[in-house]
C-alpha positions in Angstrom: 28.9 -29.1 18.1 29.0 -25.5 17.0 25.7 -23.8 16.2 25.2 -22.3 12.8 22.0 -20.2 12.6 21.0 -18.3 9.5 18.5 -15.4 9.3 16.8 -14.5 6.0 14.7 -11.4 5.4 12.9 -10.5 2.2 13.9 -6.9 1.4 11.0 -4.4 1.5 8.7 -7.3 0.9 5.5 -5.6 0.0 7.3 -3.1 -2.3 9.2 -6.0 -4.0 6.0 -7.9 -4.7 4.4 -4.7 -6.2 7.4 -4.2 -8.4 7.2 -7.8 -9.7 3.6 -7.1 -10.7 4.4 -3.7 -12.2 7.9 -3.1 -13.6 7.2 0.6 -14.0 7.5 0.9 -10.2 11.2 0.2 -10.3 13.7 2.8 -8.9 11.0 5.3 -7.8 9.9 6.2 -4.3 7.1 3.8 -3.5 4.9 3.7 -0.3 2.5 0.9 0.6 -0.3 1.7 3.0 -3.2 3.6 1.4 -3.9 6.4 -0.9 -5.7 8.7 1.6 -4.2 10.6 4.5 -5.7 8.5 7.4 -3.7 5.3 6.9 -0.3 4.4 8.0 2.8 3.2 6.1 3.0 -0.6 5.9 6.2 -0.6 3.8 8.3 1.7 1.7 11.1 1.5 -0.9 14.6 2.5 -0.2 14.1 5.5 -2.4 11.3 6.7 -0.1 13.4 6.0 3.0 16.0 8.4 1.8 13.4 11.1 2.4 12.8 9.9 6.0 9.8 7.8 5.4 9.5 4.7 7.7 7.0 1.9 8.4 4.2 2.7 10.8 4.4 6.4 10.0 1.1 8.1 9.3 0.6 8.3 5.5 -0.1 12.1 5.8 3.4 12.6 7.3 4.9 10.4 4.6 3.2 12.4 1.9 4.7 15.6 3.4 8.2 14.1 3.5 8.1 12.6 0.0 5.3 14.3 -2.1 6.5 12.7 -5.3 6.2 9.1 -4.1 3.8 6.6 -5.6 1.2 5.5 -3.0 -0.4 2.1 -3.3 -3.2 0.6 -1.1 -1.6 -2.8 -1.0 -2.8 -6.4 -1.8 -2.5 -8.5 1.3 -3.7 -11.7 -0.5 -0.9 -11.4 -3.1 1.7 -10.8 -0.3 0.5 -13.9 1.5 0.8 -16.0 -1.6 4.4 -14.9 -2.2 5.2 -15.5 1.5 3.9 -19.1 1.2 6.0 -19.6 -2.0 9.1 -18.7 -0.1 8.1 -20.9 2.9 7.7 -23.9 0.5 11.2 -23.3 -0.9 12.7 -23.1 2.6 10.8 -26.1 3.9 12.2 -28.4 1.1 15.8 -27.1 1.5 16.6 -27.2 5.2 15.7 -29.6 8.0 14.8 -27.1 10.7 13.5 -23.6 10.2 11.4 -21.0 12.0 9.1 -18.6 10.2 9.3 -15.6 12.5 7.1 -13.3 10.3 5.5 -13.0 6.9 9.0 -12.2 5.4 11.6 -13.5 7.9 13.1 -16.9 8.6 15.6 -18.5 10.9 17.4 -21.7 9.8 19.3 -24.1 12.1 22.1 -25.5 9.9 24.1 -26.9 12.8 25.9 -30.1 11.8 25.6 -29.4 8.1 29.0 -27.8 7.9 30.5 -31.3 7.6 28.9 -31.7 4.2 28.8 -28.6 2.0 29.5 -25.8 4.5 26.8 -23.8 6.2 27.7 -20.6 4.4 27.6 -22.2 1.0 24.2 -23.7 1.8 22.8 -20.4 3.0 24.1 -18.6 -0.2 22.6 -21.2 -2.5 19.2 -21.0 -0.7 19.2 -17.3 -1.0 20.0 -17.5 -4.7 17.2 -20.2 -5.2 14.6 -18.0 -3.5 15.5 -15.0 -5.6 15.6 -17.1 -8.8 12.3 -18.8 -8.3 10.3 -15.9 -6.9 12.0 -12.8 -8.2 12.2 -11.4 -4.7 15.4 -9.8 -3.4 16.6 -11.3 -0.1 19.3 -10.5 2.5 20.7 -13.0 5.0 23.2 -13.4 7.8 24.9 -16.4 9.3 26.4 -16.7 12.8 26.3 -18.8 15.9 22.9 -17.5 17.1 19.7 -15.8 16.2 20.5 -12.3 17.5 23.8 -11.9 15.7 22.4 -13.3 12.5 19.5 -11.0 12.5 21.7 -8.0 13.1 24.1 -9.2 10.3 21.1 -9.4 7.9 20.3 -5.8 8.8 23.8 -4.7 8.0 23.8 -6.6 4.7 20.7 -5.0 3.3 19.7 -4.4 0.6 20.1 -7.7 -1.2 23.3 -8.6 0.6 24.9 -11.3 2.8 27.1 -11.3 5.8 28.9 -14.2 7.6 30.0 -13.6 11.2 32.5 -16.2 12.1 32.5 -17.9 15.5 34.5 -15.8 18.0 34.1 -12.5 16.1 30.6 -11.6 17.4 31.7 -8.9 19.9 34.0 -7.0 17.4 31.2 -7.1 14.8 28.6 -5.7 17.2 30.8 -3.1 19.0 30.7 -0.2 16.6 27.0 -0.5 15.9 24.2 1.7 17.3 22.3 0.3 20.3 19.2 0.5 18.1 20.4 -2.5 16.2 19.9 -4.8 19.2 16.6 -6.7 18.9 14.4 -5.7 21.8 15.6 -2.1 22.1 12.4 -0.2 21.4 11.9 3.5 21.4 11.5 3.9 25.2 14.5 1.7 26.0 16.5 3.6 23.4 15.6 6.9 25.1 16.6 5.5 28.5 20.0 4.3 27.3 20.7 7.5 25.3 19.8 9.4 28.5 22.7 7.5 30.1 25.0 8.6 27.3 25.0 5.1 25.7 25.1 5.3 21.9 27.2 2.3 20.7 26.9 -1.4 21.6 30.6 -1.4 22.7 29.6 0.8 25.7 27.1 -1.8 26.9 29.7 -4.5 26.3 32.0 -2.7 28.8 29.3 -2.2 31.4 28.7 -4.6 34.3 25.6 -6.7 33.8 24.4 -5.7 37.3 24.2 -2.0 36.2 22.1 -2.9 33.2 19.8 -5.0 35.3 19.5 -2.2 37.9 18.6 0.3 35.1 16.2 -1.8 33.0 15.5 -4.9 35.1 15.4 -8.3 33.3 15.3 -6.4 29.9 18.6 -4.9 30.8 20.2 -8.3 31.4 18.8 -9.6 28.1 20.2 -6.6 26.2 23.6 -7.0 27.9 23.8 -10.6 26.8 22.8 -9.7 23.2 25.5 -7.0 23.2 28.1 -9.7 24.0 26.8 -11.8 21.1 25.2 -14.3 23.5 21.8 -15.8 22.6 20.8 -19.4 23.4 17.3 -19.2 22.1 16.7 -22.2 19.7 15.2 -22.1 16.3 11.6 -23.0 16.9 10.5 -25.5 14.2 7.7 -24.1 12.1 4.7 -26.3 11.9 1.8 -25.4 9.6 -0.8 -27.0 11.8 -0.4 -24.9 15.0 -3.8 -23.5 16.0 -5.9 -21.8 18.6 -9.5 -22.5 19.0 -12.7 -22.2 21.1 -16.1 -23.7 21.1 -19.4 -23.7 23.0 -21.8 -26.6 23.7 -25.3 -25.5 24.6 -27.2 -27.0 27.5 -30.3 -26.8 25.3 -30.1 -27.0 21.5 -31.0 -23.7 19.9 -32.2 -22.1 16.7 -31.7 -18.5 17.9 -29.6 -17.3 14.9 -29.0 -13.9 16.4 -27.6 -15.3 19.5 -25.4 -17.7 17.5 -24.0 -14.8 15.4 -23.3 -12.8 18.5 -21.4 -15.7 19.9 -19.3 -16.1 16.7 -18.4 -12.4 17.0 -17.4 -12.8 20.7 -15.3 -15.9 20.0 -13.5 -14.4 17.0 -12.8 -11.2 19.0 -11.3 -13.1 22.0 -9.2 -15.4 19.8 -7.9 -12.4 17.9 -6.8 -10.9 21.2 -5.1 -14.1 22.2 -3.2 -14.1 18.9 -1.9 -10.5 19.5 -1.1 -11.4 23.1 1.1 -14.3 21.9 2.5 -12.1 19.0 1.0 -14.5 16.5 -1.0 -14.0 13.3 -3.2 -16.6 11.5 -3.5 -17.6 7.9 -6.6 -19.8 8.1 -10.1 -19.5 9.8 -12.3 -22.5 10.4 -15.9 -22.5 11.7 -17.6 -25.6 13.1 -21.3 -26.3 13.7 -22.8 -29.5 15.3 -26.5 -30.0 15.0 -28.9 -31.7 17.3 -28.5 -35.0 15.4 -24.8 -34.8 16.2 -23.8 -34.3 12.6 -20.8 -31.9 12.6 -19.8 -29.7 9.7 -16.8 -27.4 9.2 -15.8 -24.8 6.7 -12.4 -23.1 6.4 -10.9 -20.2 4.5 -7.2 -19.4 4.0 -6.6 -15.7 4.5 -3.8 -13.2 4.5 -1.9 -13.3 7.8 -3.7 -11.1 10.4 -4.6 -10.8 14.0 -7.1 -7.9 13.5 -10.5 -8.3 15.2 -12.5 -6.7 12.4 -11.0 -8.9 9.7 -11.2 -12.2 11.6 -14.8 -11.4 12.8 -15.9 -10.7 9.2 -14.4 -14.0 7.9 -15.8 -16.0 10.8 -19.3 -14.6 10.2 -19.0 -15.3 6.5 -18.2 -18.9 7.1 -21.0 -19.3 9.7 -23.5 -17.9 7.1 -22.4 -20.5 4.6 -22.6 -23.4 7.1 -25.8 -22.6 9.0 -28.9 -24.5 7.9 -32.0 -22.7 9.0 -34.7 -24.5 11.1 -32.1 -27.0 12.4 -31.3 -27.0 16.1 -27.7 -26.3 16.9 -25.8 -28.1 19.7 -22.3 -26.7 19.4 -20.4 -23.9 17.5 -16.7 -23.3 17.4 -13.9 -21.3 15.7 -10.3 -22.3 15.0 -7.5 -20.1 13.8 -4.6 -22.1 12.3 -1.4 -21.8 10.2 -0.1 -19.5 13.0 3.2 -17.7 12.6 5.0 -15.2 14.7 4.0 -11.7 13.7 2.2 -8.6 14.8 -0.7 -6.4 13.9 1.7 -4.3 11.9 1.8 -6.9 9.2 -1.6 -5.5 8.2 -0.8 -1.9 8.6 -1.8 -1.2 5.0 -5.4 -2.0 5.8 -5.7 0.0 9.0 -5.9 3.7 9.9 -3.7 5.1 12.7 -6.8 5.6 14.8 -7.7 1.9 14.4 -4.2 0.7 15.4 -4.3 3.0 18.5 -7.8 1.6 19.4 -6.5 -2.0 19.3 -3.5 -1.1 21.4 -5.7 0.7 24.0 -8.2 -2.2 24.1 -5.4 -4.8 24.5 -3.8 -2.7 27.3 -7.1 -2.8 29.2 -7.4 -6.5 28.7 -3.8 -7.1 29.7 -4.4 -5.2 33.0 -8.0 -6.2 33.9 -8.5 -9.5 32.1 -9.6 -10.9 28.7 -13.3 -9.9 29.2 -12.6 -6.3 30.4 -13.6 -4.8 27.1 -15.7 -6.3 24.3 -17.9 -5.3 21.4 -21.5 -4.8 22.6 -22.8 -7.9 20.7 -20.2 -10.1 22.3 -21.5 -9.2 25.8 -24.7 -11.1 25.5 -25.2 -13.4 28.5 -25.8 -17.1 27.9 -25.8 -20.3 30.0 -23.6 -22.2 27.6 -20.8 -24.4 28.7 -17.6 -23.1 27.3 -14.5 -25.0 26.3 -11.3 -23.4 25.1 -8.3 -25.3 23.8 -5.0 -24.6 22.0 -3.5 -27.2 19.7 0.2 -27.3 18.9 
């Protein structure tokens, strides 16, 4: 059976949501990511991109490139609401889908061509999303995830592109190597240093040469350049979660110690999310008292993997749950509603310095272990018995 994989991407998602809220923002350079000079650009309109503005760029630089742009701090709660609206529409329309980020989806339509035709189904779904949410969307359809994602990029803004089976290589050949998913800045520099600019050059190269140059990454890029990608659409399930909890050898009433443990737990789980390239949309805190009664409280939040945000929400829930003068036997935290994404989803609430700090801390942890660097309050020693678990 031939595979039919669609990729859908909401165009300039944050910008589009802001324009739905305020029609006066239409057709002007718009930059989301803060009104001061210390933040970074989370999203920008096509009008701003014409001046060279890009996501993840320091706001100060964006202001220099496009001084007449409208700068908006951003409303992550509103963006999450619209993301969930689109998710609900996709979920009720197709049997298998993967939510790869706050504004991107992969759909496995294999086998549906015998009914209405996969291209027709994809177009109708795109129209439905636009009609019911007001958000512009672009999409691509092909035999696999890589080609469909690239096709979506070529169709933007608010366009569609169908790459027929057997035409993957001709479609990819004239495109820049930057279009290949997984070709980051350093890989691009390496390939350009070899005189490689277009995908067609990689298509003509022996795979052994790419592997010798870039290792396993080179092999993966070579396969993608040929239009080969066997990665399946990973079914999205709302209940995926990651959690940790601690049971005390002796029940305790030491509220300072409990708060410090909550901070440490949230910090570690946030790092695990970033390590897995996930973000969470729901935080739950659990407390079990000495009488074995267990209480939980949860909060749905904008998708994030940022320590400071998740720590603040975890501490807030703990404060609401904790009954003073009652001995505590166990505390725990769970992050659920996980989707694939990165810290950059929340660029609009971070400064460039904060993003660099997270990257530096994670680099140390990746090299020397999860506990190599922590906040001071999370380093308090205890004799608790620790249990960590991940639910899928």
